TORPA-4810 file (N, C-alpha, C, O; in nm, 3 decimals):
<nodes>
NODE_1_-1.713_-0.820_-0.537_-1.636_-0.732_-0.447_-1.512_-0.665_-0.491_-1.472_-0.560_-0.441_M
NODE_2_-1.445_-0.733_-0.596_-1.390_-0.605_-0.644_-1.472_-0.521_-0.713_-1.440_-0.403_-0.716_K
NODE_3_-1.579_-0.558_-0.774_-1.640_-0.447_-0.857_-1.665_-0.331_-0.767_-1.653_-0.220_-0.819_K
NODE_4_-1.713_-0.339_-0.583_-1.782_-0.257_-0.552_-1.581_-0.177_-0.501_-1.530_-0.067_-0.523_C
NODE_5_-1.556_-0.238_-0.467_-1.388_-0.131_-0.464_-1.312_-0.088_-0.578_-1.294_0.032_-0.600_I
NODE_6_-1.265_-0.183_-0.655_-1.224_-0.133_-0.786_-1.282_-0.091_-0.896_-1.219_-0.085_-1.001_W
NODE_7_-1.416_-0.055_-0.886_-1.506_-0.027_-1.015_-1.623_0.120_-0.974_-1.697_0.160_-1.063_S
NODE_8_-1.626_0.181_-0.845_-1.658_0.269_-0.787_-1.597_0.403_-0.785_-1.503_0.412_-0.706_T
NODE_9_-1.624_0.506_-0.849_-1.637_0.634_-0.974_-1.648_0.713_-0.837_-1.550_0.781_-0.806_Y
NODE_10_-1.756_0.710_-0.754_-1.790_0.794_-0.689_-1.825_0.739_-0.509_-1.848_0.619_-0.494_K
NODE_11_-1.828_0.828_-0.387_-1.802_0.764_-0.292_-1.948_0.671_-0.262_-1.952_0.558_-0.213_I
NODE_12_-2.055_0.751_-0.304_-2.229_0.704_-0.280_-2.193_0.587_-0.322_-2.169_0.499_-0.239_N
NODE_13_-2.184_0.564_-0.455_-2.205_0.434_-0.529_-2.114_0.328_-0.434_-2.153_0.220_-0.390_D
NODE_14_-1.996_0.385_-0.417_-1.933_0.274_-0.299_-1.995_0.198_-0.210_-1.997_0.076_-0.189_F
NODE_15_-2.062_0.317_-0.145_-2.138_0.267_-0.005_-2.250_0.224_0.001_-2.309_0.190_0.104_E
NODE_16_-2.299_0.221_-0.138_-2.429_0.129_-0.187_-2.402_0.012_-0.200_-2.439_-0.080_-0.127_E
NODE_17_-2.309_0.000_-0.331_-2.251_-0.136_-0.346_-2.225_-0.216_-0.196_-2.291_-0.312_-0.156_K
NODE_18_-2.135_-0.162_-0.139_-2.072_-0.226_0.010_-2.168_-0.311_0.077_-2.142_-0.429_0.097_W
NODE_19_-2.331_-0.234_0.130_-2.410_-0.244_0.138_-2.518_-0.343_0.116_-2.596_-0.397_0.194_K
NODE_20_-2.496_-0.352_-0.035_-2.543_-0.455_-0.125_-2.515_-0.592_-0.090_-2.583_-0.687_-0.050_T
NODE_21_-2.370_-0.569_-0.124_-2.282_-0.699_-0.083_-2.254_-0.761_0.064_-2.219_-0.878_0.078_L
NODE_22_-2.269_-0.690_0.152_-2.261_-0.715_0.330_-2.427_-0.802_0.336_-2.436_-0.918_0.375_V
NODE_23_-2.540_-0.726_0.293_-2.687_-0.737_0.284_-2.683_-0.868_0.211_-2.668_-0.966_0.284_M
NODE_24_-2.694_-0.891_0.074_-2.700_-1.026_0.033_-2.606_-1.130_0.057_-2.630_-1.233_-0.006_E
NODE_25_-2.540_-1.131_0.106_-2.431_-1.220_0.086_-2.430_-1.238_0.303_-2.323_-1.269_0.356_N
NODE_26_-2.505_-1.224_0.355_-2.524_-1.245_0.518_-2.443_-1.205_0.598_-2.438_-1.251_0.712_G
NODE_27_-2.360_-1.107_0.552_-2.226_-1.094_0.632_-2.259_-0.951_0.699_-2.149_-0.896_0.695_F
NODE_28_-2.340_-0.871_0.751_-2.410_-0.807_0.853_-2.321_-0.819_0.989_-2.261_-0.718_1.024_E
NODE_29_-2.309_-0.933_1.063_-2.227_-0.999_1.151_-2.082_-1.001_1.162_-2.018_-0.985_1.266_S
NODE_30_-2.036_-1.022_1.049_-1.927_-1.085_0.995_-1.812_-0.928_1.061_-1.791_-0.814_1.019_N
NODE_31_-1.767_-1.006_1.175_-1.677_-0.901_1.234_-1.549_-0.838_1.143_-1.531_-0.717_1.134_D
NODE_32_-1.476_-0.922_1.088_-1.368_-0.908_1.039_-1.419_-0.793_0.914_-1.367_-0.682_0.907_W
NODE_33_-1.526_-0.838_0.818_-1.594_-0.677_0.735_-1.627_-0.602_0.793_-1.603_-0.492_0.745_L
NODE_34_-1.689_-0.600_0.907_-1.717_-0.502_0.982_-1.577_-0.373_1.025_-1.594_-0.251_1.027_N
NODE_35_-1.443_-0.448_1.058_-1.372_-0.390_1.089_-1.280_-0.297_0.986_-1.246_-0.179_0.993_Q
NODE_36_-1.243_-0.445_0.849_-1.201_-0.340_0.774_-1.305_-0.240_0.635_-1.272_-0.204_0.522_I
NODE_37_-1.455_-0.221_0.722_-1.513_-0.094_0.665_-1.460_0.003_0.751_-1.433_0.113_0.703_Y
NODE_38_-1.444_-0.013_0.852_-1.419_0.070_0.991_-1.294_0.220_0.925_-1.284_0.342_0.931_E
NODE_39_-1.225_0.104_0.866_-1.100_0.190_0.819_-1.179_0.219_0.617_-1.090_0.274_0.552_I
NODE_40_-1.251_0.205_0.566_-1.309_0.150_0.418_-1.183_0.295_0.347_-1.108_0.269_0.253_H
NODE_41_-1.186_0.457_0.423_-1.154_0.550_0.360_-0.997_0.517_0.335_-0.946_0.564_0.233_D
NODE_42_-0.910_0.430_0.431_-0.779_0.453_0.364_-0.744_0.321_0.262_-0.631_0.316_0.212_S
NODE_43_-0.812_0.249_0.241_-0.801_0.176_0.115_-0.897_0.132_-0.001_-0.861_0.051_-0.086_W
NODE_44_-0.988_0.175_0.001_-1.098_0.203_-0.129_-1.060_0.342_-0.231_-1.083_0.460_-0.206_V
NODE_45_-1.004_0.292_-0.334_-0.934_0.370_-0.390_-1.008_0.484_-0.431_-0.946_0.585_-0.465_P
NODE_46_-1.153_0.482_-0.431_-1.212_0.637_-0.437_-1.240_0.697_-0.335_-1.328_0.781_-0.343_V
NODE_47_-1.179_0.676_-0.215_-1.173_0.784_-0.122_-1.002_0.825_-0.118_-0.967_0.892_-0.021_F
NODE_48_-0.922_0.795_-0.195_-0.790_0.880_-0.198_-0.793_0.887_-0.351_-0.677_0.858_-0.379_N
NODE_49_-0.845_0.904_-0.444_-0.841_0.977_-0.559_-0.765_1.127_-0.548_-0.678_1.172_-0.623_R
NODE_50_-0.794_1.154_-0.495_-0.689_1.322_-0.458_-0.557_1.335_-0.400_-0.483_1.430_-0.373_G
NODE_51_-0.548_1.170_-0.385_-0.384_1.187_-0.275_-0.310_1.174_-0.396_-0.336_1.147_-0.513_T
NODE_52_-0.178_1.209_-0.309_-0.045_1.200_-0.474_0.034_1.089_-0.414_0.075_1.099_-0.299_F
NODE_53_0.064_0.959_-0.503_0.085_0.857_-0.480_0.238_0.810_-0.545_0.315_0.715_-0.528_F
NODE_54_0.235_0.921_-0.620_0.405_0.890_-0.735_0.393_0.783_-0.815_0.486_0.710_-0.851_A
NODE_55_0.257_0.772_-0.848_0.263_0.621_-0.948_0.224_0.530_-0.892_0.182_0.436_-0.959_R
NODE_56_0.224_0.523_-0.782_0.245_0.403_-0.730_0.110_0.338_-0.632_0.053_0.396_-0.540_M
NODE_57_0.089_0.236_-0.672_-0.018_0.206_-0.563_-0.013_0.060_-0.489_0.034_-0.036_-0.550_N
NODE_58_-0.047_0.051_-0.397_-0.053_-0.078_-0.289_0.068_-0.213_-0.357_0.159_-0.266_-0.294_T
NODE_59_0.033_-0.232_-0.470_0.097_-0.367_-0.491_0.209_-0.336_-0.513_0.299_-0.398_-0.456_T
NODE_60_0.249_-0.185_-0.639_0.345_-0.131_-0.655_0.434_-0.137_-0.535_0.521_-0.225_-0.540_G
NODE_61_0.430_-0.073_-0.444_0.482_-0.024_-0.335_0.548_-0.174_-0.269_0.661_-0.200_-0.228_R
NODE_62_0.442_-0.246_-0.279_0.465_-0.411_-0.188_0.575_-0.482_-0.283_0.669_-0.549_-0.242_S
NODE_63_0.542_-0.452_-0.423_0.667_-0.545_-0.516_0.809_-0.423_-0.527_0.928_-0.441_-0.554_E
NODE_64_0.753_-0.336_-0.502_0.890_-0.251_-0.481_1.006_-0.310_-0.412_1.116_-0.345_-0.454_G
NODE_65_0.918_-0.316_-0.218_0.988_-0.349_-0.093_1.078_-0.483_-0.166_1.200_-0.495_-0.180_I
NODE_66_0.973_-0.569_-0.204_1.034_-0.708_-0.226_1.146_-0.679_-0.299_1.258_-0.675_-0.248_N
NODE_67_1.121_-0.657_-0.427_1.226_-0.635_-0.523_1.359_-0.570_-0.442_1.472_-0.609_-0.470_A
NODE_68_1.334_-0.467_-0.341_1.435_-0.403_-0.296_1.491_-0.528_-0.208_1.608_-0.562_-0.223_F
NODE_69_1.435_-0.574_-0.147_1.486_-0.700_-0.048_1.573_-0.822_-0.086_1.663_-0.885_-0.029_F
NODE_70_1.496_-0.833_-0.227_1.600_-0.997_-0.327_1.742_-0.941_-0.298_1.815_-1.022_-0.241_D
NODE_71_1.804_-0.803_-0.331_1.946_-0.792_-0.378_1.992_-0.811_-0.217_2.108_-0.836_-0.181_V
NODE_72_1.853_-0.790_-0.112_1.995_-0.819_0.028_1.965_-0.917_0.103_2.029_-0.929_0.208_F
NODE_73_1.842_-1.031_0.064_1.815_-1.140_0.190_1.758_-1.254_0.086_1.655_-1.249_0.019_V
NODE_74_1.851_-1.351_0.093_1.763_-1.475_0.028_1.709_-1.568_0.139_1.693_-1.539_0.258_T
NODE_75_1.689_-1.661_0.089_1.601_-1.798_0.183_1.728_-1.856_0.250_1.705_-1.955_0.319_S
NODE_76_1.836_-1.821_0.244_1.957_-1.888_0.387_1.990_-1.777_0.436_2.065_-1.790_0.533_T
NODE_77_1.959_-1.650_0.404_2.048_-1.557_0.509_1.986_-1.562_0.680_1.864_-1.563_0.697_T
NODE_78_2.055_-1.565_0.769_2.009_-1.576_0.928_1.987_-1.468_0.941_2.021_-1.374_0.869_S
NODE_79_1.895_-1.467_1.082_1.817_-1.374_1.123_1.979_-1.272_1.153_1.986_-1.170_1.085_L
NODE_80_2.079_-1.296_1.234_2.225_-1.181_1.212_2.225_-1.122_1.054_2.190_-1.005_1.046_G
NODE_81_2.244_-1.157_0.988_2.311_-1.161_0.900_2.202_-1.052_0.828_2.240_-0.952_0.767_E
NODE_82_1.999_-1.108_0.853_1.966_-0.994_0.780_1.954_-0.862_0.879_1.945_-0.751_0.828_F
NODE_83_1.955_-0.874_0.989_1.971_-0.733_1.076_2.105_-0.647_1.023_2.100_-0.525_1.037_V
NODE_84_2.249_-0.717_0.951_2.300_-0.641_0.919_2.265_-0.564_0.803_2.295_-0.446_0.785_V
NODE_85_2.180_-0.658_0.702_2.191_-0.624_0.540_2.058_-0.529_0.556_2.050_-0.441_0.470_K
NODE_86_1.944_-0.534_0.659_1.877_-0.442_0.678_1.907_-0.277_0.664_1.881_-0.185_0.587_Y
NODE_87_1.992_-0.308_0.819_2.091_-0.174_0.806_2.145_-0.138_0.720_2.170_-0.017_0.717_E
NODE_88_2.180_-0.203_0.633_2.257_-0.157_0.505_2.118_-0.117_0.408_2.120_-0.026_0.325_Q
NODE_89_2.060_-0.160_0.421_1.999_-0.109_0.302_1.889_-0.009_0.311_1.818_0.022_0.216_A
NODE_90_1.880_0.037_0.424_1.828_0.146_0.516_1.910_0.281_0.478_1.890_0.376_0.403_L
NODE_91_2.005_0.243_0.560_2.114_0.367_0.466_2.176_0.382_0.305_2.269_0.456_0.274_K
NODE_92_2.105_0.297_0.217_2.105_0.315_0.139_2.027_0.405_0.055_2.059_0.486_-0.032_K
NODE_93_1.854_0.350_0.131_1.769_0.423_0.094_1.782_0.581_0.114_1.721_0.655_0.037_I
NODE_94_1.866_0.637_0.224_1.843_0.778_0.328_1.977_0.819_0.225_1.989_0.932_0.175_V
NODE_95_2.053_0.733_0.208_2.167_0.838_0.120_2.101_0.850_-0.008_2.122_0.964_-0.051_K
NODE_96_2.010_0.761_-0.110_1.938_0.815_-0.224_1.874_0.924_-0.213_1.890_1.018_-0.292_R
NODE_97_1.787_0.926_-0.106_1.670_1.021_-0.093_1.753_1.146_-0.089_1.702_1.238_-0.152_E
NODE_98_1.874_1.174_-0.026_1.942_1.275_0.008_2.060_1.313_-0.059_2.148_1.391_-0.023_R
NODE_99_2.049_1.242_-0.165_2.107_1.276_-0.318_1.971_1.349_-0.381_1.963_1.467_-0.414_D
NODE_100_1.878_1.257_-0.389_1.771_1.304_-0.509_1.733_1.443_-0.460_1.733_1.534_-0.543_E
NODE_101_1.684_1.481_-0.272_1.641_1.598_-0.258_1.748_1.698_-0.297_1.716_1.807_-0.343_D
NODE_102_1.877_1.662_-0.279_2.005_1.757_-0.342_1.980_1.802_-0.426_1.962_1.924_-0.421_F
NODE_103_1.963_1.723_-0.561_1.974_1.729_-0.655_1.845_1.812_-0.751_1.856_1.872_-0.858_E
NODE_104_1.727_1.789_-0.671_1.618_1.884_-0.689_1.626_1.983_-0.637_1.555_2.065_-0.695_S
NODE_105_1.675_2.021_-0.558_1.697_2.176_-0.490_1.788_2.254_-0.542_1.789_2.375_-0.523_K
NODE_106_1.886_2.179_-0.624_1.975_2.273_-0.724_1.957_2.253_-0.852_2.048_2.285_-0.928_H
NODE_107_1.860_2.207_-0.894_1.827_2.190_-1.057_1.748_2.338_-1.085_1.665_2.396_-1.015_K
NODE_108_1.824_2.384_-1.255_1.734_2.502_-1.313_1.625_2.472_-1.284_1.530_2.545_-1.315_D
</nodes>
């Protein structure tokens, strides 16, 4: 499955490898595989080669979010504290984005 997803550089190659994978393993009627295949253009890299992600992949985005929340939340954080800290985190994100937008617009 890894080869099918990560080592295909043409859409037709992915489609062929996916069909082979499903047929060779007897997964033609596997509901979960059929459902994820229906949205394959949103998660298979070959379909997103022309999309700009600012050098982030899904793992990188997930790790970035985890690292961000590690600053605000611990295993002992209560639900009430989480809500407050989550709001603080969002405010910090918005402020940083505004600052970066301002800087970007006013650079030479």
